[in-house]
Every structure is written in structure tokens, then in C-alpha cells.
ChimeraX commands (.cxc) that place a marker at each C-alpha (Angstrom):
marker #1 position 0.00,0.00,-0.02 radius 0.5
marker #1 position 1.84,3.08,1.27 radius 0.5
marker #1 position 5.46,3.14,-0.01 radius 0.5
marker #1 position 8.06,4.75,2.25 radius 0.5
marker #1 position 11.47,5.89,0.96 radius 0.5
marker #1 position 13.17,5.26,4.33 radius 0.5
marker #1 position 12.67,2.28,6.63 radius 0.5
marker #1 position 11.52,4.11,9.79 radius 0.5
marker #1 position 9.48,6.77,8.04 radius 0.5
marker #1 position 5.82,7.01,9.11 radius 0.5
marker #1 position 2.77,9.12,8.34 radius 0.5
marker #1 position 2.44,12.35,10.30 radius 0.5
marker #1 position -1.34,11.97,10.28 radius 0.5
marker #1 position -2.41,9.53,13.05 radius 0.5
marker #1 position -6.20,9.51,12.28 radius 0.5
marker #1 position -8.04,6.24,11.66 radius 0.5
marker #1 position -8.26,6.59,7.85 radius 0.5
marker #1 position -4.84,8.13,7.28 radius 0.5
marker #1 position -3.36,5.09,5.52 radius 0.5
marker #1 position -6.21,4.77,3.09 radius 0.5
marker #1 position -6.10,8.51,2.42 radius 0.5
marker #1 position -2.36,8.31,1.65 radius 0.5
marker #1 position -2.86,5.33,-0.68 radius 0.5
marker #1 position -5.62,7.15,-2.53 radius 0.5
marker #1 position -3.52,10.26,-2.83 radius 0.5
marker #1 position -0.52,8.29,-4.20 radius 0.5
marker #1 position -2.70,6.34,-6.63 radius 0.5
marker #1 position -4.26,9.51,-8.02 radius 0.5
marker #1 position -0.94,11.34,-8.27 radius 0.5
marker #1 position 0.61,8.51,-10.22 radius 0.5
marker #1 position -2.30,8.21,-12.62 radius 0.5
marker #1 position -2.23,9.56,-16.17 radius 0.5
marker #1 position -4.87,12.05,-15.32 radius 0.5
marker #1 position -2.56,13.93,-12.98 radius 0.5
marker #1 position 0.72,13.28,-14.78 radius 0.5
marker #1 position -0.17,13.78,-18.42 radius 0.5
marker #1 position -3.32,15.92,-18.29 radius 0.5
marker #1 position -2.01,18.04,-15.40 radius 0.5
marker #1 position -5.24,17.91,-13.39 radius 0.5
marker #1 position -5.62,17.93,-9.60 radius 0.5
marker #1 position -6.59,14.64,-7.98 radius 0.5
marker #1 position -9.94,16.16,-7.05 radius 0.5
marker #1 position -10.67,17.11,-10.68 radius 0.5
marker #1 position -9.75,13.60,-11.74 radius 0.5
marker #1 position -12.24,12.04,-9.40 radius 0.5
marker #1 position -15.04,14.50,-10.01 radius 0.5
marker #1 position -14.85,14.38,-13.81 radius 0.5
marker #1 position -14.82,10.59,-13.92 radius 0.5
marker #1 position -11.77,10.55,-16.18 radius 0.5
marker #1 position -11.12,7.14,-17.86 radius 0.5
marker #1 position -7.41,7.46,-17.26 radius 0.5
marker #1 position -7.88,7.03,-13.49 radius 0.5
marker #1 position -7.18,3.35,-12.67 radius 0.5
marker #1 position -9.86,1.09,-11.18 radius 0.5
marker #1 position -7.69,0.72,-8.05 radius 0.5
marker #1 position -8.12,4.39,-7.30 radius 0.5
marker #1 position -11.85,4.08,-7.46 radius 0.5
marker #1 position -11.73,1.12,-5.06 radius 0.5
marker #1 position -9.53,3.09,-2.67 radius 0.5
marker #1 position -12.00,6.05,-2.85 radius 0.5
marker #1 position -14.87,3.70,-1.90 radius 0.5
marker #1 position -12.70,2.25,0.94 radius 0.5
marker #1 position -11.86,5.73,2.26 radius 0.5
marker #1 position -15.59,6.67,2.14 radius 0.5
marker #1 position -16.55,3.51,4.11 radius 0.5
marker #1 position -13.80,4.29,6.63 radius 0.5
marker #1 position -15.03,7.85,7.15 radius 0.5
marker #1 position -18.58,6.65,7.38 radius 0.5
marker #1 position -17.72,4.08,10.06 radius 0.5
marker #1 position -16.41,6.92,12.23 radius 0.5
marker #1 position -19.68,8.81,12.00 radius 0.5
marker #1 position -22.13,5.93,12.29 radius 0.5
marker #1 position -22.83,5.41,15.94 radius 0.5
marker #1 position -24.40,1.98,15.59 radius 0.5
marker #1 position -21.44,0.72,13.71 radius 0.5
marker #1 position -19.08,1.91,16.39 radius 0.5
marker #1 position -20.74,-0.37,18.90 radius 0.5
marker #1 position -21.35,-3.34,16.63 radius 0.5
marker #1 position -18.09,-3.29,14.72 radius 0.5
marker #1 position -17.61,-3.84,10.98 radius 0.5
marker #1 position -20.07,-6.00,9.08 radius 0.5
marker #1 position -19.23,-9.67,8.66 radius 0.5
marker #1 position -17.35,-10.09,11.96 radius 0.5
marker link #1:1,2 radius 0.2
marker link #1:2,3 radius 0.2
marker link #1:3,4 radius 0.2
marker link #1:4,5 radius 0.2
marker link #1:5,6 radius 0.2
marker link #1:6,7 radius 0.2
marker link #1:7,8 radius 0.2
marker link #1:8,9 radius 0.2
marker link #1:9,10 radius 0.2
marker link #1:10,11 radius 0.2
marker link #1:11,12 radius 0.2
marker link #1:12,13 radius 0.2
marker link #1:13,14 radius 0.2
marker link #1:14,15 radius 0.2
marker link #1:15,16 radius 0.2
marker link #1:16,17 radius 0.2
marker link #1:17,18 radius 0.2
marker link #1:18,19 radius 0.2
marker link #1:19,20 radius 0.2
marker link #1:20,21 radius 0.2
marker link #1:21,22 radius 0.2
marker link #1:22,23 radius 0.2
marker link #1:23,24 radius 0.2
marker link #1:24,25 radius 0.2
marker link #1:25,26 radius 0.2
marker link #1:26,27 radius 0.2
marker link #1:27,28 radius 0.2
marker link #1:28,29 radius 0.2
marker link #1:29,30 radius 0.2
marker link #1:30,31 radius 0.2
marker link #1:31,32 radius 0.2
marker link #1:32,33 radius 0.2
marker link #1:33,34 radius 0.2
marker link #1:34,35 radius 0.2
marker link #1:35,36 radius 0.2
marker link #1:36,37 radius 0.2
marker link #1:37,38 radius 0.2
marker link #1:38,39 radius 0.2
marker link #1:39,40 radius 0.2
marker link #1:40,41 radius 0.2
marker link #1:41,42 radius 0.2
marker link #1:42,43 radius 0.2
marker link #1:43,44 radius 0.2
marker link #1:44,45 radius 0.2
marker link #1:45,46 radius 0.2
marker link #1:46,47 radius 0.2
marker link #1:47,48 radius 0.2
marker link #1:48,49 radius 0.2
marker link #1:49,50 radius 0.2
marker link #1:50,51 radius 0.2
marker link #1:51,52 radius 0.2
marker link #1:52,53 radius 0.2
marker link #1:53,54 radius 0.2
marker link #1:54,55 radius 0.2
marker link #1:55,56 radius 0.2
marker link #1:56,57 radius 0.2
marker link #1:57,58 radius 0.2
marker link #1:58,59 radius 0.2
marker link #1:59,60 radius 0.2
marker link #1:60,61 radius 0.2
marker link #1:61,62 radius 0.2
marker link #1:62,63 radius 0.2
marker link #1:63,64 radius 0.2
marker link #1:64,65 radius 0.2
marker link #1:65,66 radius 0.2
marker link #1:66,67 radius 0.2
marker link #1:67,68 radius 0.2
marker link #1:68,69 radius 0.2
marker link #1:69,70 radius 0.2
marker link #1:70,71 radius 0.2
marker link #1:71,72 radius 0.2
marker link #1:72,73 radius 0.2
marker link #1:73,74 radius 0.2
marker link #1:74,75 radius 0.2
marker link #1:75,76 radius 0.2
marker link #1:76,77 radius 0.2
marker link #1:77,78 radius 0.2
marker link #1:78,79 radius 0.2
marker link #1:79,80 radius 0.2
marker link #1:80,81 radius 0.2
marker link #1:81,82 radius 0.2
marker link #1:82,83 radius 0.2
view
């Protein structure tokens, strides 16, 4: 998932969804939409550009579910589905 250049390097953000956010950010920045077309990651997601890989869309959905699990009070007590 997240690739670090040094062995002991860690994310500065310690929130629950920080890892997924970092993965989504790297995925979008490495896509052709950002590299070749020079768009921002937000523009790439909002326009639905075909050059954005399917993995980035999966990470976006995972990030959404992570954020939703923080807000949903019932889910906080019951835990994630399927467990």
C-alpha cells in the first residue's frame, strides 16, 4: 500500500483513515490524469476521467466507508459488518 522511502518513516497523520487516504493520494498522483493531463486529484475524481485506474476508485470507496464508520454510531458499537 503506502510506500516509504526510508525504513523508519511514518505518516504524520495519526487519524483512523490516514493510511487509506495516503494510498488514494498516491494512486491519483501516479495516474495519467494527474501526470499527463495536469489535473488535480480532485478534478480527476469529479470528472470521472477514464485514465484514473480502477484501483483508485476502489480506494476512494474504501476511504468513504472508513469515514462513514467513524460517524455511524451503531457501527461503532457493533463493529464492521461480517465479523
